DRENDO-1510 file (C-alpha; in Angstrom, 1 decimal, always signed):
<recs>
REC; n; res; u; v; w
REC; 1; UNK; +80.6; +107.2; +102.1 .
REC; 2; UNK; +84.5; +106.2; +100.4 .
REC; 3; UNK; +85.2; +102.6; +98.6 .
REC; 4; UNK; +87.8; +100.6; +100.5 .
REC; 5; UNK; +91.3; +100.5; +99.4 .
REC; 6; UNK; +93.3; +98.0; +101.1 .
REC; 7; UNK; +96.9; +99.0; +102.8 .
REC; 8; UNK; +99.6; +97.8; +105.0 .
REC; 9; UNK; +98.6; +97.8; +108.5 .
REC; 10; UNK; +94.8; +96.7; +107.8 .
REC; 11; UNK; +93.2; +93.8; +109.3 .
REC; 12; UNK; +89.9; +92.5; +108.4 .
REC; 13; UNK; +87.6; +91.6; +111.1 .
REC; 14; UNK; +84.6; +89.5; +110.4 .
REC; 15; UNK; +82.0; +89.7; +113.0 .
REC; 16; UNK; +79.8; +86.9; +114.0 .
REC; 17; UNK; +78.9; +85.5; +110.8 .
REC; 18; UNK; +77.0; +82.6; +112.4 .
REC; 19; UNK; +74.7; +80.1; +111.4 .
REC; 20; UNK; +72.2; +81.5; +114.0 .
REC; 21; UNK; +72.5; +85.0; +112.9 .
REC; 22; UNK; +71.7; +83.7; +109.4 .
REC; 23; UNK; +67.8; +83.1; +108.3 .
REC; 24; UNK; +66.5; +79.7; +109.5 .
REC; 25; UNK; +68.4; +80.8; +112.8 .
REC; 26; UNK; +67.7; +81.5; +116.3 .
REC; 27; UNK; +68.2; +85.0; +116.2 .
REC; 28; UNK; +68.3; +85.9; +112.5 .
REC; 29; UNK; +69.2; +88.8; +111.1 .
REC; 30; UNK; +67.0; +90.0; +107.8 .
REC; 31; UNK; +69.0; +88.8; +105.1 .
REC; 32; UNK; +72.1; +88.2; +106.9 .
REC; 33; UNK; +73.1; +85.4; +104.3 .
REC; 34; UNK; +73.0; +88.2; +101.4 .
REC; 35; UNK; +76.5; +89.6; +103.0 .
REC; 36; UNK; +78.6; +86.7; +101.7 .
REC; 37; UNK; +79.6; +87.3; +98.5 .
REC; 38; UNK; +80.7; +90.5; +99.9 .
REC; 39; UNK; +82.2; +89.0; +102.3 .
REC; 40; UNK; +84.1; +86.6; +100.0 .
REC; 41; UNK; +85.1; +89.7; +98.0 .
REC; 42; UNK; +87.2; +91.4; +101.1 .
REC; 43; UNK; +88.7; +88.2; +101.7 .
REC; 44; UNK; +90.1; +88.5; +98.9 .
REC; 45; UNK; +91.9; +91.8; +99.6 .
REC; 46; UNK; +93.2; +91.1; +102.7 .
REC; 47; UNK; +96.2; +89.7; +104.3 .
REC; 48; UNK; +95.3; +89.4; +108.0 .
REC; 49; UNK; +91.8; +88.3; +108.9 .
REC; 50; UNK; +90.4; +87.6; +112.0 .
REC; 51; UNK; +87.2; +86.1; +112.7 .
REC; 52; UNK; +84.7; +86.6; +115.7 .
REC; 53; UNK; +82.5; +83.8; +117.1 .
REC; 54; UNK; +79.6; +84.2; +119.4 .
REC; 55; UNK; +80.1; +81.3; +122.0 .
REC; 56; UNK; +77.2; +81.3; +124.5 .
REC; 57; UNK; +77.1; +78.6; +127.7 .
REC; 58; UNK; +73.5; +77.3; +128.1 .
REC; 59; UNK; +72.9; +79.0; +131.0 .
REC; 60; UNK; +74.1; +82.8; +129.7 .
REC; 61; UNK; +72.4; +85.6; +131.2 .
REC; 62; UNK; +71.4; +87.5; +128.3 .
REC; 63; UNK; +68.9; +84.4; +127.5 .
REC; 64; UNK; +65.2; +84.9; +128.2 .
REC; 65; UNK; +64.7; +81.1; +128.6 .
REC; 66; UNK; +66.9; +81.7; +132.3 .
REC; 67; UNK; +64.8; +84.2; +133.6 .
REC; 68; UNK; +62.0; +82.9; +134.5 .
REC; 69; UNK; +58.7; +85.0; +133.3 .
REC; 70; UNK; +60.6; +86.9; +130.5 .
REC; 71; UNK; +60.4; +87.0; +127.1 .
REC; 72; UNK; +62.9; +87.6; +124.1 .
REC; 73; UNK; +63.7; +91.5; +123.6 .
REC; 74; UNK; +62.4; +92.7; +127.4 .
REC; 75; UNK; +65.4; +94.3; +129.2 .
REC; 76; UNK; +66.5; +93.0; +132.5 .
REC; 77; UNK; +69.5; +94.7; +135.0 .
REC; 78; UNK; +72.6; +93.0; +135.3 .
REC; 79; UNK; +75.2; +93.5; +137.4 .
REC; 80; UNK; +76.7; +95.9; +134.6 .
REC; 81; UNK; +73.6; +97.7; +134.0 .
REC; 82; UNK; +70.3; +97.1; +131.3 .
REC; 83; UNK; +70.6; +94.1; +129.1 .
REC; 84; UNK; +68.6; +93.1; +126.4 .
REC; 85; UNK; +67.1; +89.4; +126.8 .
REC; 86; UNK; +67.4; +87.5; +123.5 .
REC; 87; UNK; +66.7; +84.1; +122.4 .
REC; 88; UNK; +68.6; +81.3; +123.2 .
REC; 89; UNK; +71.9; +81.4; +120.3 .
REC; 90; UNK; +75.2; +80.7; +119.4 .
REC; 91; UNK; +75.5; +77.7; +122.2 .
REC; 92; UNK; +79.1; +76.1; +122.4 .
REC; 93; UNK; +79.5; +73.5; +120.2 .
REC; 94; UNK; +76.0; +73.3; +118.5 .
REC; 95; UNK; +74.9; +73.7; +114.5 .
REC; 96; UNK; +73.9; +77.7; +115.3 .
REC; 97; UNK; +77.5; +78.9; +116.4 .
REC; 98; UNK; +79.0; +77.1; +113.6 .
REC; 99; UNK; +80.7; +79.8; +110.9 .
REC; 100; UNK; +78.7; +79.9; +107.5 .
REC; 101; UNK; +81.7; +81.7; +105.6 .
REC; 102; UNK; +83.7; +79.3; +102.9 .
REC; 103; UNK; +85.8; +77.0; +104.5 .
REC; 104; UNK; +88.8; +78.6; +102.9 .
REC; 105; UNK; +88.0; +82.1; +104.7 .
REC; 106; UNK; +88.3; +80.6; +107.9 .
REC; 107; UNK; +91.7; +78.7; +106.9 .
REC; 108; UNK; +92.4; +82.1; +105.6 .
REC; 109; UNK; +91.8; +83.6; +109.0 .
REC; 110; UNK; +95.0; +83.9; +111.7 .
REC; 111; UNK; +92.6; +84.3; +114.7 .
REC; 112; UNK; +89.0; +83.0; +115.7 .
REC; 113; UNK; +88.4; +85.1; +118.9 .
REC; 114; UNK; +85.4; +83.7; +120.7 .
REC; 115; UNK; +83.4; +86.2; +122.7 .
REC; 116; UNK; +80.1; +85.9; +125.1 .
REC; 117; UNK; +81.5; +82.7; +127.1 .
REC; 118; UNK; +81.4; +83.8; +130.2 .
REC; 119; UNK; +77.9; +83.4; +131.9 .
REC; 120; UNK; +77.2; +86.5; +133.5 .
REC; 121; UNK; +78.2; +89.0; +131.0 .
REC; 122; UNK; +77.2; +89.4; +127.4 .
REC; 123; UNK; +79.7; +90.4; +124.4 .
REC; 124; UNK; +78.8; +92.6; +121.3 .
REC; 125; UNK; +82.2; +94.3; +121.0 .
REC; 126; UNK; +85.0; +92.1; +119.9 .
REC; 127; UNK; +87.2; +94.5; +121.9 .
REC; 128; UNK; +84.9; +95.0; +125.3 .
REC; 129; UNK; +82.1; +93.0; +127.0 .
REC; 130; UNK; +79.4; +94.7; +127.9 .
REC; 131; UNK; +80.5; +95.7; +131.1 .
REC; 132; UNK; +82.6; +98.3; +129.6 .
REC; 133; UNK; +85.4; +96.5; +131.5 .
REC; 134; UNK; +86.5; +92.9; +130.6 .
REC; 135; UNK; +88.8; +93.0; +127.4 .
REC; 136; UNK; +89.0; +90.4; +125.0 .
REC; 137; UNK; +92.6; +90.8; +124.0 .
REC; 138; UNK; +92.1; +91.9; +120.2 .
REC; 139; UNK; +93.5; +95.2; +120.9 .
REC; 140; UNK; +96.7; +93.8; +122.3 .
REC; 141; UNK; +97.0; +91.4; +119.4 .
REC; 142; UNK; +96.3; +93.8; +116.8 .
REC; 143; UNK; +98.5; +96.2; +117.7 .
REC; 144; UNK; +101.4; +93.6; +118.6 .
REC; 145; UNK; +100.7; +92.4; +114.7 .
REC; 146; UNK; +101.3; +96.4; +113.1 .
REC; 147; UNK; +97.8; +96.5; +112.9 .
REC; 148; UNK; +96.5; +100.4; +112.3 .
REC; 149; UNK; +93.4; +100.2; +110.5 .
REC; 150; UNK; +90.5; +97.8; +111.0 .
REC; 151; UNK; +87.7; +96.7; +108.2 .
REC; 152; UNK; +84.7; +95.2; +109.3 .
REC; 153; UNK; +81.8; +93.5; +108.0 .
REC; 154; UNK; +79.4; +91.1; +109.8 .
REC; 155; UNK; +76.2; +90.8; +111.9 .
REC; 156; UNK; +74.7; +92.6; +113.1 .
REC; 157; UNK; +75.1; +96.5; +112.3 .
REC; 158; UNK; +73.1; +97.8; +115.3 .
REC; 159; UNK; +74.9; +95.5; +117.5 .
REC; 160; UNK; +78.5; +93.8; +117.3 .
REC; 161; UNK; +79.6; +95.4; +114.2 .
REC; 162; UNK; +78.8; +99.0; +115.3 .
REC; 163; UNK; +79.9; +98.4; +118.9 .
REC; 164; UNK; +83.1; +96.8; +117.9 .
REC; 165; UNK; +83.9; +99.6; +115.5 .
REC; 166; UNK; +82.8; +102.2; +118.2 .
REC; 167; UNK; +85.3; +100.5; +120.4 .
REC; 168; UNK; +88.1; +99.9; +117.8 .
REC; 169; UNK; +88.4; +103.6; +117.6 .
REC; 170; UNK; +88.5; +104.3; +121.6 .
REC; 171; UNK; +90.8; +101.8; +121.5 .
REC; 172; UNK; +93.6; +104.1; +119.0 .
REC; 173; UNK; +93.0; +102.1; +115.6 .
REC; 174; UNK; +90.9; +103.7; +112.4 .
REC; 175; UNK; +87.9; +102.0; +112.0 .
REC; 176; UNK; +85.8; +101.5; +108.7 .
REC; 177; UNK; +83.1; +99.6; +108.5 .
REC; 178; UNK; +81.7; +97.9; +105.0 .
REC; 179; UNK; +78.3; +98.4; +105.0 .
REC; 180; UNK; +77.5; +96.2; +101.9 .
REC; 181; UNK; +78.7; +93.5; +103.7 .
REC; 182; UNK; +77.0; +94.0; +106.9 .
REC; 183; UNK; +73.3; +93.6; +107.7 .
REC; 184; UNK; +71.2; +94.8; +110.9 .
REC; 185; UNK; +68.1; +93.9; +112.9 .
REC; 186; UNK; +65.8; +97.0; +112.7 .
REC; 187; UNK; +66.1; +100.1; +110.8 .
REC; 188; UNK; +65.6; +102.7; +113.8 .
REC; 189; UNK; +68.4; +100.8; +115.8 .
REC; 190; UNK; +70.6; +100.5; +112.2 .
REC; 191; UNK; +70.4; +104.4; +111.7 .
REC; 192; UNK; +70.9; +105.4; +115.5 .
REC; 193; UNK; +74.3; +103.5; +115.4 .
REC; 194; UNK; +75.2; +104.6; +112.2 .
REC; 195; UNK; +75.0; +108.1; +113.4 .
REC; 196; UNK; +76.8; +107.2; +116.9 .
REC; 197; UNK; +79.7; +105.6; +114.3 .
REC; 198; UNK; +80.0; +108.2; +112.3 .
REC; 199; UNK; +80.2; +110.9; +115.4 .
REC; 200; UNK; +82.9; +108.7; +116.9 .
REC; 201; UNK; +85.1; +108.6; +113.4 .
REC; 202; UNK; +84.1; +106.1; +112.1 .
REC; 203; UNK; +84.1; +105.8; +108.3 .
REC; 204; UNK; +81.5; +103.9; +105.8 .
REC; 205; UNK; +82.8; +102.4; +102.7 .
</recs>
């Protein structure tokens, strides 16, 4: 594990640091708000900052409430394969979808990328939706900006951060996950995602 040193061609990508993923939210990540001081420190260091925002319609297919007789965290098969059912969260225009980042970070960010807005497809990664076909456009944006390395922080390590890091590498970027600026949902899924990231060439800082 190394310490992150910002360099030219870097972008800081802050993943889904939203109210519903913090304590008290609809899909709270344990200690999710504990990352905020480290996220602020990182945000001072990088010139290029991208924010991702989960942005679901109320009828989203990943919400358990939209499947009769199903409960949160059960599995279903959707058109693109297996899907975890979640409590309704980060619904478009609701307080739960709001960022919990300091206003100056939101102002400094050059791009806010909304994902998960298609009702039939969930979207963990900042680069690809869960069908592994539908692109968000982030890779093209970063390449046109001359970005070669993405540094990732946010929520949650075992889902949206990890999937984004893996897809960043697949898209041809160097990827670094700053573990002190991430939190995950469960120890076993964090460990599995960590192993997968290391095997794919993601650096942990």
